[in-house]
C-alpha positions, 0 to 999 in steps of 0.5 A: 872249769866249767863251760856254760853251754847253751842246752839242746833245744829240739829242731822243732821248737826252735822254728816259730810256729805259724800264726793260725789262719783265720777261718772264713775270716773269723777269730779263732777265739769267736770261732764256733761254727755249730754255736747256736746263739752265735747263728741267732745273733747274726740272723738277727744283727742282719735283720736289723741292718735289712729292717733300718735299710728298708725304712730309709729307703720307704722315708725316701720313696714317701717324699716323693708321694702326696698325702692321699696316695701315702694315706691310701696306699702307704707301701706304695711306690711312687709314679714320678719322682715329683720334688714339689714336696722337697720345694714346699718343705724348703720354702714353707717350713724355712728350711733353706735359713735353718739348713744355713744355720744348722751348717754354721752351728754344726761346723763352728761348734765343732771345730772348736770342741776338738781344737780345744779337746785336742791339746787338753787330751794330750797334756793329760795323756803325757802327763802323770800328776794328781792334778791330771788324774784329778782332770781325768776324773773330772771329764769321765764325770761330765759323761754321767750328767744328761742335758736334761738335768742342767737344762733349767740352770743352763737356760737361766745362766745363758739368760742373765748373759744375754745368750738365749735366742742366740746362735752364739749362746748355742754353740757354746753350749754344745761345745761345753756338753761335748768336751768330756767325751771329746777330751776322754776319747782323744785322751785314749787315742794319744795314750795309744800312739808310741813315744819315740818320734816325740822323744826323737823331736825333744832331742833335736830341741822342739818345743812341747808345742812344736812336738805336738803340732808337727808330730803328735797331730799328724799321727793322730789324725785318724782320732781326730778326724773320728771325734770330729765326725762324731760331733758333726753328727751329735750336733747336726742331729740336736734337738732338745737344747736348741729348742729350750735355747733358741726362740726366734724362727729365723735362728732355728735349726733343721731339727727345731724347724722340722719340729715346728713344721709338724707342728703346724701340720697339727692345725692346717692338716697333715702334709706327709708328703712335706713331712718326709721330704723334710726328714730327708733333709734332716737324715740324708746329709749325715748318711751322705757323710757316713758313707764318704768318711766311713771307710777312711775313719776306720783306715785312719785311726788304724794307720795312726794307732799303728805308727 
């Protein structure tokens, strides 16, 4: 009777092969010290970043200059940091009311979009059936429909229910237009989360709703925060739908108020200082959010996927 024994394996093969360290923070798959195309690509990337930062700084500096100085020396520096342009844009163009409308519209629509999309994405990521596959395909198809195609039917439909020139109607449109992307993003994120903790919660008698609220949502906070911030940026900067659906001045959002301000300057004389100040009021809040939450978004997303 023979006894099966483990074949002799050399000691070198038994030892785990150490992981190759990255050279200068570059993955081995992308390591190419003499690759001309990679060097050119990196140079172009940093060039675009430098130009974008320079243009942003130029826009902010021009907001502190008057129109005469801007036209005589477009690349000049402000002599003093005078906030009269911001005051004029804030009062004459009624940016105060527009800012309030934008904050309310953006906050409500972004929160409700994520609040509705998260349970739907969780269900689609955890249940495999013909129904869920069809619904997933339905949301994916929604990504390919541009707003310009449905703008006229959307206006007619909202007009039938008296929701044109209404912030409530604008909120509903923003939620509906943002749902396909948000569901698609969160479905992919929920599928990347491990199911062991959900199975343990089910064994302890937790319901599906309780498991979703107490187990899955804390793990997915990185993805949910990312989806929320992306919707905030998109809704804050959206112009076409708001310009079409809103007619009353007191209901303008910031992008629409900026367009109205430019139209006023066309007939009354261009106020370039006030225009740059208005651009700063629209752009800088989103820039501050990115600077504040950019790293936290990346870390939260990574931690959520790794648990």
